[in-house]
VEXDREN-2710 file (C-alpha; in Angstrom, 1 decimal):
% VEXDREN-2710
k/r/px/py/pz
1/MET/18.9/16.9/-37.5
2/LEU/16.2/19.3/-38.8
3/LYS/17.1/22.7/-36.8
4/GLU/13.2/22.7/-35.7
5/ASP/14.3/19.3/-33.7
6/LEU/17.3/21.5/-32.3
7/ASN/15.0/24.3/-31.2
8/HIS/13.0/22.0/-29.7
9/LEU/16.1/20.2/-27.6
10/LEU/17.2/23.8/-26.8
11/ARG/13.8/25.2/-25.1
12/SER/14.5/23.6/-21.9
13/GLU/16.1/20.7/-20.1
14/SER/13.6/17.6/-18.5
15/GLU/13.8/14.2/-18.4
16/THR/14.1/13.3/-21.7
17/VAL/16.3/16.6/-22.6
18/GLU/20.4/17.0/-21.0
19/TRP/22.4/19.9/-21.8
20/LYS/26.5/19.5/-21.3
21/ARG/29.3/22.5/-21.7
22/SER/31.6/20.0/-23.2
23/PHE/33.1/16.2/-23.9
24/GLY/35.5/17.0/-21.0
25/GLU/32.0/16.3/-19.1
26/TRP/32.2/12.8/-20.7
27/LYS/31.6/10.8/-17.1
28/GLU/28.7/12.5/-16.6
29/ILE/27.6/12.1/-20.4
30/VAL/27.7/8.5/-19.7
31/VAL/25.6/8.8/-16.4
32/ALA/22.7/10.7/-18.2
33/SER/23.1/8.1/-21.3
34/ALA/22.6/5.2/-18.7
35/ALA/20.1/7.2/-16.4
36/MET/17.8/7.6/-20.0
37/ALA/18.1/4.2/-21.2
38/SER/16.4/3.1/-17.8
39/LEU/13.5/5.5/-18.3
40/HIS/12.4/6.3/-21.7
41/GLY/15.4/7.2/-23.4
42/GLY/16.5/10.8/-24.6
43/GLN/19.1/13.3/-26.1
44/ILE/21.9/14.9/-24.6
45/CYS/22.9/18.0/-26.4
46/ILE/26.5/18.7/-25.9
47/GLY/27.9/22.4/-26.4
48/VAL/25.3/23.8/-24.2
49/GLU/25.7/26.2/-21.3
50/PRO/23.1/25.2/-18.1
51/THR/21.6/28.5/-18.9
52/GLY/20.7/27.0/-22.3
53/GLU/23.5/29.7/-24.6
54/VAL/25.2/27.7/-26.9
55/CYS/28.7/27.7/-26.6
56/GLY/29.5/24.9/-29.5
57/VAL/32.7/22.2/-29.0
58/GLN/35.9/21.9/-31.2
59/LEU/35.1/18.6/-32.7
60/GLY/38.8/16.7/-33.7
61/LYS/39.4/13.6/-35.6
62/GLY/37.6/10.6/-33.9
63/SER/35.7/13.1/-31.0
64/LEU/32.7/11.2/-31.9
65/GLU/33.6/8.0/-32.2
66/ASP/35.5/7.8/-28.7
67/LEU/32.6/9.3/-27.2
68/ALA/30.8/6.5/-28.5
69/ASN/33.1/3.7/-27.3
70/LYS/33.4/5.6/-23.8
71/ILE/29.1/5.5/-23.5
72/VAL/29.3/1.7/-24.8
73/GLN/32.1/0.6/-22.4
74/GLY/30.9/2.5/-19.5
75/THR/27.1/1.5/-19.1
76/SER/25.7/-2.3/-18.9
77/PRO/23.6/-3.3/-20.3
78/ARG/25.4/-1.8/-23.0
79/VAL/24.1/1.7/-24.2
80/THR/25.0/2.1/-28.3
81/PRO/23.9/5.8/-28.7
82/SER/23.1/7.5/-32.2
83/ILE/25.6/10.6/-32.5
84/SER/25.3/13.5/-34.5
85/SER/26.5/17.2/-34.8
86/ILE/24.9/20.6/-36.3
87/GLU/25.6/23.7/-36.6
88/ARG/23.9/26.6/-34.7
89/ASP/25.4/30.2/-35.4
90/GLY/28.5/29.3/-36.3
91/LYS/28.8/26.7/-33.4
92/THR/29.1/23.1/-33.5
93/ILE/26.2/21.3/-31.1
94/VAL/26.8/17.7/-30.8
95/VAL/23.5/15.4/-30.2
96/VAL/23.7/12.0/-28.3
97/SER/20.6/10.2/-29.1
98/VAL/19.9/7.4/-26.4
99/SER/17.1/4.6/-27.1
100/GLU/15.1/3.1/-24.0
101/SER/16.7/-0.1/-23.0
102/THR/14.5/-3.3/-22.7
103/PRO/16.4/-4.7/-19.8
104/LYS/16.8/-2.5/-17.2
105/PRO/18.0/-1.1/-14.8
106/VAL/20.9/0.6/-17.1
107/CYS/24.6/0.5/-14.9
108/ALA/26.8/3.7/-15.3
109/PHE/30.0/2.6/-14.4
110/ASP/28.9/-0.3/-12.3
111/ARG/26.0/1.7/-10.6
112/PRO/22.2/1.5/-11.7
113/TYR/20.7/4.9/-13.0
114/ARG/17.2/6.3/-14.0
115/ARG/15.8/9.4/-15.3
116/SER/13.8/11.7/-12.9
117/GLY/12.7/14.9/-14.3
118/ARG/15.7/16.8/-15.0
119/THR/18.1/14.9/-12.6
120/ASN/19.8/11.4/-13.0
121/GLN/19.0/9.3/-9.9
122/ARG/21.2/6.6/-8.7
123/LEU/19.1/3.5/-7.7
124/SER/19.3/2.0/-4.1
125/GLN/19.3/-1.6/-4.4
126/GLU/15.7/-2.1/-4.0
127/GLU/14.9/0.1/-6.1
128/ALA/17.0/-1.5/-9.0
129/PHE/15.8/-4.9/-8.0
130/CYS/12.2/-3.6/-8.7
131/LEU/13.1/-2.2/-11.9
132/PHE/15.2/-5.3/-12.9
133/MET/12.3/-7.8/-12.3
134/THR/9.2/-5.4/-13.9
135/SER/11.1/-4.5/-16.8
136/ARG/11.5/-8.6/-17.3
137/GLY/7.4/-8.8/-16.5
138/VAL/8.0/-10.5/-13.3
139/THR/6.8/-9.3/-10.1
140/TRP/8.7/-9.7/-7.4
141/ASP/6.5/-11.9/-5.5
142/GLN/7.1/-14.3/-8.0
143/SER/11.2/-14.5/-7.1
144/THR/11.8/-17.6/-4.7
145/LEU/13.7/-18.1/-1.7
146/THR/16.4/-20.8/-2.1
147/ASP/16.2/-21.6/2.1
148/ALA/12.1/-22.6/2.1
149/THR/10.4/-25.8/2.1
150/VAL/6.9/-27.1/2.0
151/ASP/7.1/-29.4/4.5
152/GLU/9.0/-26.8/7.0
153/ASP/7.7/-23.5/6.3
154/ILE/4.1/-23.8/4.9
155/ASP/1.1/-24.1/6.7
156/SER/-1.0/-26.6/4.7
157/ALA/-4.0/-25.4/6.8
158/LEU/-4.0/-21.8/5.8
159/VAL/-3.6/-23.5/2.0
160/ARG/-6.7/-25.3/2.5
161/ARG/-8.2/-22.3/4.1
162/LEU/-8.0/-20.4/0.7
163/LEU/-9.4/-23.3/-1.2
164/LEU/-12.2/-23.5/0.6
165/VAL/-13.2/-19.8/0.1
166/ALA/-12.0/-20.2/-3.2
167/ARG/-14.5/-22.5/-3.9
168/THR/-17.6/-20.6/-1.9
169/GLU/-16.2/-17.4/-3.6
170/ARG/-15.3/-17.6/-6.6
171/ARG/-16.5/-21.6/-7.8
172/TRP/-13.0/-22.5/-8.2
173/GLU/-13.4/-26.3/-8.2
174/VAL/-10.1/-28.3/-6.9
175/PRO/-11.0/-31.7/-5.6
176/ASP/-10.4/-32.4/-1.8
177/GLU/-7.9/-35.0/-2.1
178/THR/-5.7/-32.6/-4.0
179/SER/-2.0/-32.4/-2.2
180/VAL/-0.6/-29.2/-1.2
181/ASP/2.3/-29.2/-3.1
182/HIS/-0.4/-29.3/-6.7
183/VAL/-2.0/-26.6/-5.4
184/LEU/1.0/-24.6/-4.7
185/ARG/2.3/-25.5/-8.2
186/GLN/-0.9/-25.2/-10.2
187/LEU/-1.2/-21.5/-8.5
188/GLY/2.3/-20.6/-9.3
189/PHE/3.8/-20.7/-5.9
190/ILE/6.5/-23.0/-7.1
191/GLN/9.2/-21.7/-9.6
192/ASP/11.9/-24.4/-10.7
193/GLY/10.9/-26.6/-7.5
194/LYS/11.0/-23.5/-4.9
195/LEU/8.5/-21.8/-3.4
196/THR/7.6/-18.2/-4.5
197/VAL/8.1/-15.3/-2.1
198/ALA/4.0/-15.2/-2.2
199/ALA/3.6/-18.5/-1.2
200/VAL/5.7/-17.8/2.1
201/LEU/3.8/-14.6/2.5
202/LEU/0.4/-16.1/2.2
203/PHE/0.8/-19.9/3.4
204/GLY/4.3/-19.2/6.0
205/ARG/4.3/-21.0/9.2
206/ASN/6.4/-17.6/10.1
207/PRO/7.1/-15.4/7.5
208/GLN/8.6/-13.0/9.2
209/ARG/11.5/-15.8/9.7
210/LEU/12.4/-15.1/5.9
211/LEU/10.8/-12.0/5.1
212/THR/11.1/-9.4/8.2
213/GLN/9.3/-6.4/6.5
214/ALA/6.2/-8.5/6.1
215/MET/4.7/-7.3/9.0
216/VAL/2.3/-4.2/9.5
217/ARG/2.6/-1.4/12.3
218/CYS/-0.4/0.1/14.3
219/ALA/-0.3/2.5/16.2
220/ARG/-3.1/5.0/18.2
221/PHE/-1.6/8.4/19.2
222/LYS/-2.9/10.6/21.8
223/GLY/-3.8/14.2/20.0
224/THR/-3.1/14.9/16.5
225/THR/1.0/14.6/16.8
226/GLU/3.2/11.1/17.0
227/VAL/4.3/12.0/20.7
228/HIS/2.6/9.5/23.2
229/PHE/1.5/6.0/22.1
230/LEU/-1.9/5.0/23.1
231/ASP/-2.0/1.9/22.0
232/MET/0.5/-0.1/19.8
233/LYS/0.6/-3.5/18.0
234/VAL/3.2/-4.7/15.7
235/ILE/1.3/-7.8/13.3
236/GLN/3.1/-10.4/11.7
237/GLY/1.6/-14.0/10.5
238/SER/0.4/-14.4/6.9
239/ILE/-0.7/-11.7/5.0
240/ILE/-4.4/-13.0/4.9
241/GLU/-4.6/-13.0/8.7
242/GLN/-2.8/-9.4/8.9
243/VAL/-5.9/-8.2/7.2
244/GLU/-8.7/-9.2/10.1
245/GLU/-6.1/-8.6/12.9
246/VAL/-5.6/-5.0/11.9
247/MET/-9.3/-4.6/11.5
248/ALA/-9.9/-5.5/15.0
249/PHE/-7.0/-3.1/15.8
250/VAL/-8.9/-0.1/14.1
251/LYS/-12.1/-1.3/15.7
252/ARG/-10.7/-1.4/18.9
253/ASN/-9.1/2.3/18.9
254/ILE/-12.0/4.3/17.0
255/ARG/-15.5/5.4/18.0
256/MET/-18.5/3.5/17.4
257/ALA/-22.0/4.7/17.9
258/ALA/-24.5/2.2/18.8
259/GLU/-28.4/2.2/19.2
260/ILE/-31.1/-0.3/20.1
261/LYS/-34.2/-0.1/17.7
262/GLY/-36.4/-2.5/18.5
263/LEU/-34.5/-6.0/18.8
264/ARG/-31.9/-4.5/16.4
265/ARG/-28.3/-3.2/17.0
266/ASP/-27.3/-0.4/14.6
267/GLU/-24.0/0.6/14.6
268/LYS/-22.0/3.8/13.3
269/TRP/-18.4/4.0/12.9
270/GLU/-16.9/7.2/12.8
271/TYR/-14.6/6.0/9.8
272/PRO/-15.9/4.1/6.9
273/LEU/-15.0/0.3/7.9
274/GLU/-15.6/-1.0/4.7
275/GLY/-13.4/1.7/2.9
276/LEU/-10.9/1.2/5.2
277/ARG/-10.4/-2.6/5.0
278/GLU/-10.2/-2.0/0.9
279/ALA/-7.4/0.5/2.1
280/VAL/-5.8/-2.2/4.2
281/VAL/-6.2/-5.2/1.5
282/ASN/-4.8/-2.7/-1.3
283/ALA/-1.6/-1.9/1.4
284/ILE/-0.9/-5.6/2.4
285/CYS/-1.6/-6.7/-1.3
286/HIS/0.0/-4.0/-3.4
287/ARG/3.1/-3.2/-1.0
288/ASP/6.6/-3.2/-2.5
289/TYR/7.8/-6.1/-0.1
290/ALA/11.2/-5.7/-2.0
291/SER/11.1/-2.3/0.7
292/SER/12.8/-2.6/4.2
293/ALA/9.6/-0.6/5.0
294/ASN/6.3/-2.1/7.3
295/VAL/2.9/-1.7/6.5
296/GLN/1.7/0.9/9.0
297/ILE/-1.7/2.1/10.5
298/ARG/-2.0/5.3/12.4
299/ILE/-4.7/6.9/13.9
300/PHE/-4.7/10.2/15.6
301/ASP/-7.8/12.4/17.2
302/ASP/-8.3/13.9/13.9
303/ARG/-7.6/11.1/10.8
304/LEU/-6.3/8.0/10.5
305/GLU/-3.5/6.9/7.5
306/VAL/-3.1/3.8/6.1
307/TRP/0.7/3.8/4.7
308/ASN/1.7/1.7/1.6
309/PRO/5.4/0.8/1.0
310/GLY/6.2/1.6/-2.7
311/GLU/4.9/4.7/-5.3
312/LEU/2.7/4.0/-7.7
313/PRO/2.4/2.4/-11.1
314/GLU/4.8/4.0/-13.1
315/GLY/2.6/6.7/-15.1
316/MET/0.0/6.7/-12.7
317/THR/-1.1/9.6/-10.9
318/VAL/-2.8/10.5/-7.8
319/GLU/-5.9/12.3/-10.0
320/ASP/-5.8/9.1/-11.9
321/LEU/-7.2/6.8/-8.8
322/ARG/-10.5/8.8/-8.3
323/ARG/-11.0/8.0/-12.2
324/GLN/-11.7/4.4/-14.2
325/HIS/-8.4/3.0/-14.9
326/GLU/-6.8/-0.2/-15.0
327/SER/-5.5/-3.0/-12.6
328/LYS/-1.5/-3.0/-12.5
329/PRO/-0.8/-5.1/-9.4
330/ARG/2.7/-5.1/-8.3
331/ASN/2.5/-8.7/-6.9
332/LYS/0.6/-10.8/-9.2
333/LEU/0.2/-13.9/-7.5
334/ILE/-0.7/-12.0/-4.1
335/ALA/-3.2/-10.3/-6.0
336/ASN/-4.7/-13.5/-8.0
337/ALA/-5.0/-15.2/-4.3
338/PHE/-6.6/-12.0/-2.5
339/PHE/-9.3/-12.4/-6.2
340/LEU/-9.8/-15.8/-5.0
341/ILE/-11.0/-15.5/-1.8
342/LYS/-12.5/-12.0/-2.7
343/TYR/-10.3/-9.3/-1.0
344/ILE/-10.1/-7.8/-4.3
345/GLU/-11.8/-7.5/-7.8
346/GLN/-8.7/-6.9/-10.2
347/PHE/-10.5/-4.5/-12.1
348/GLY/-8.9/-1.5/-10.7
349/THR/-12.1/-0.9/-8.3
350/GLY/-10.2/-0.5/-5.0
351/ILE/-10.4/2.9/-4.5
352/GLN/-14.0/3.2/-6.2
353/ARG/-15.3/0.7/-3.3
354/ILE/-13.4/3.0/-0.6
355/LEU/-15.1/6.3/-2.2
356/ASP/-18.7/4.4/-2.3
357/ASP/-18.4/3.3/1.2
358/CYS/-17.4/6.7/2.3
359/HIS/-20.9/8.5/0.2
360/ALA/-22.9/5.9/1.7
361/GLN/-21.6/6.1/5.6
362/ARG/-22.3/10.0/4.5
363/LEU/-18.2/10.8/5.8
364/PRO/-15.5/12.7/3.9
365/GLU/-13.7/10.9/1.3
366/PRO/-10.2/10.0/2.4
367/ASN/-7.2/12.1/0.8
368/PHE/-4.7/10.2/-1.0
369/GLU/-1.1/11.2/-1.3
370/VAL/2.5/10.0/-2.4
371/GLN/5.2/10.7/-0.4
372/GLY/8.8/9.9/-1.0
373/HIS/8.1/6.4/-1.8
374/THR/5.0/5.8/0.1
375/PHE/1.0/5.7/-0.5
376/ARG/-1.0/6.9/2.2
377/ALA/-4.9/7.2/2.4
378/VAL/-5.8/9.2/4.8
379/PHE/-9.5/9.1/6.5
380/SER/-11.2/12.2/8.3
381/PRO/-13.3/11.0/10.8
382/GLY/-17.3/11.6/10.9
383/GLU/-19.2/12.7/13.8
384/VAL/-21.0/10.4/16.4
385/LYS/-23.6/11.3/18.2
386/ALA/-25.2/8.3/19.4
387/VAL/-24.1/6.7/22.9
388/GLN/-21.2/4.2/23.0
389/LEU/-21.9/1.1/24.3
390/ASN/-19.6/-2.0/24.5
391/ASP/-20.4/-5.8/23.9
392/ARG/-21.9/-6.7/27.4
393/GLN/-23.8/-3.5/27.6
394/MET/-25.5/-4.2/24.2
395/ARG/-26.6/-7.5/25.5
396/VAL/-27.8/-5.8/28.6
397/MET/-29.9/-3.6/26.3
398/LEU/-31.5/-6.3/24.5
399/TYR/-32.2/-8.4/27.7
400/VAL/-34.4/-5.1/28.8
401/GLN/-35.8/-5.2/25.4
402/GLN/-37.4/-8.0/25.9
403/ARG/-37.7/-8.7/29.6
404/GLY/-38.8/-4.6/30.4
405/GLN/-35.9/-4.6/33.5
406/ILE/-32.5/-6.3/34.9
407/THR/-31.3/-6.1/38.3
408/ARG/-27.5/-6.6/39.0
409/THR/-27.6/-10.0/40.2
410/GLN/-29.4/-10.9/36.6
411/TYR/-26.6/-9.0/35.3
412/GLU/-23.8/-11.3/36.7
413/ARG/-25.6/-14.5/36.0
414/GLU/-26.6/-13.9/32.2
415/LEU/-22.9/-12.0/31.5
416/GLY/-21.0/-14.5/33.5
417/VAL/-19.4/-11.3/34.8
418/SER/-18.3/-10.1/38.4
419/SER/-19.9/-8.0/40.8
420/ARG/-17.9/-5.1/40.5
421/THR/-17.9/-5.3/36.6
422/ALA/-21.9/-5.5/36.5
423/ASN/-22.1/-2.6/39.3
424/ARG/-19.9/-0.3/36.9
425/ASP/-21.3/-1.1/33.4
426/LEU/-25.1/-0.5/35.0
427/LYS/-24.2/2.8/36.6
428/ASP/-22.3/4.0/33.0
429/LEU/-25.9/3.0/31.4
430/VAL/-27.2/4.8/34.0
431/LYS/-24.9/8.3/33.4
432/LYS/-25.2/8.1/29.4
433/GLY/-29.2/8.5/30.3
434/VAL/-29.6/4.7/28.3
435/LEU/-31.2/3.0/31.7
436/SER/-33.1/4.6/34.5
437/PRO/-32.5/2.9/38.5
438/ARG/-36.0/1.8/40.4
439/GLY/-35.5/1.2/43.8
440/THR/-32.7/1.0/46.1
441/GLY/-30.5/-1.6/47.8
442/ARG/-30.5/-5.5/46.6
443/GLN/-34.1/-4.5/45.2
444/SER/-33.0/-2.0/42.9
445/LYS/-33.8/-2.6/39.2
446/TYR/-33.1/-1.2/35.9
447/VAL/-35.4/-0.1/33.1
448/LEU/-35.1/2.0/29.9
449/ALA/-34.9/5.5/30.2
450/THR/-37.8/7.5/28.5
451/GLY/-35.5/10.4/27.9
452/GLU/-32.5/11.2/25.2
453/PRO/-29.7/9.4/25.8
454/LYS/-26.8/11.8/27.4
455/GLY/-23.5/12.8/25.7
456/GLY/-21.9/11.5/22.7
457/GLY/-19.4/8.6/21.7
458/VAL/-16.6/8.6/23.7
END
């Protein structure tokens, strides 16, 4: 080893450099070797104090061979290090060089480790499994379920629905008479005669029977903290259907301004609906399904958060998301299915689509954050000034636009509602300054108000 290389190693500890005082710390050296091999490799300098001061080690006969054997025997898959010694100011430093392992993770004393910064982190069962799959070029959704069958667990109607949409959106030609089993095999959803995780998530009759984590938890909180619930729903079923159910919950719990312009209904939501949908699709498609956590939608008075279990792909930062980047799907089979139904484009453009919708709606860009093992997209609301109307009231407004007026009796007949509901809706429209009453009692009519609407969105 050159002295220049040693100077670099003694500059500071890092993801690829660790210091140890003596051979007495051989167990920690074995752990560090496994952790570095699970990442990019690295070097362990023995004979260096935690402060970086060189203390040196005494080399006896067979010292280096003994350390090498301990590392080989204590790791699995076995790590075979390169060990050398070098003099520095009359003191001996031993350098253990570890190469990156192809199969991962590497265990030390039967426990999986991985280097993180200057520390050696013991991996959880979920983290170890994900690293195992990734290092072999396999995503978790490609793993198989031994107790799932096509006849009992797959809803053929959902498979047929995907084919119909794929033909329309992607011109994917598959004959109508093609069996469900053949379609699943063609798309890779059956491996070695067994259903994959992706098949059950996408087309399962009850995916949560086998994969309890595959749910979306939605909540609307009062105020800006998670203390009081105003609305809550746990969404299950196939992950394709989950997207629409999540968006229905979101629409129910955010404000929308609606105006009648001619015979056209114009809507402006306080959040960018297409951008939110993209964030929800990304969370459901790209989440870490090996994690026991759920996708979460949290709505507060001042923000809307989309929680996605799983960190960013290795080597990617939050800042990279706002720049052009390649697509690195965590779940290849699910991503391919979502591509076929045009939920995603597989070009790494999802974040840009969110930003573009925010810009188009003149709404604030969301913040993207990584917190622990969770990726979050945090949206801020825009200002909603126009009057908020429900669907019944919008239909009445169109009726009045066309006919010039409406009575309570006509309201009840046209919308099929009770007298009480009609009376409440009409009073609300008058209160908001959208309609004006004419006459009294049973002869009263309601016409378009000539002034400005009162108040803002509710």
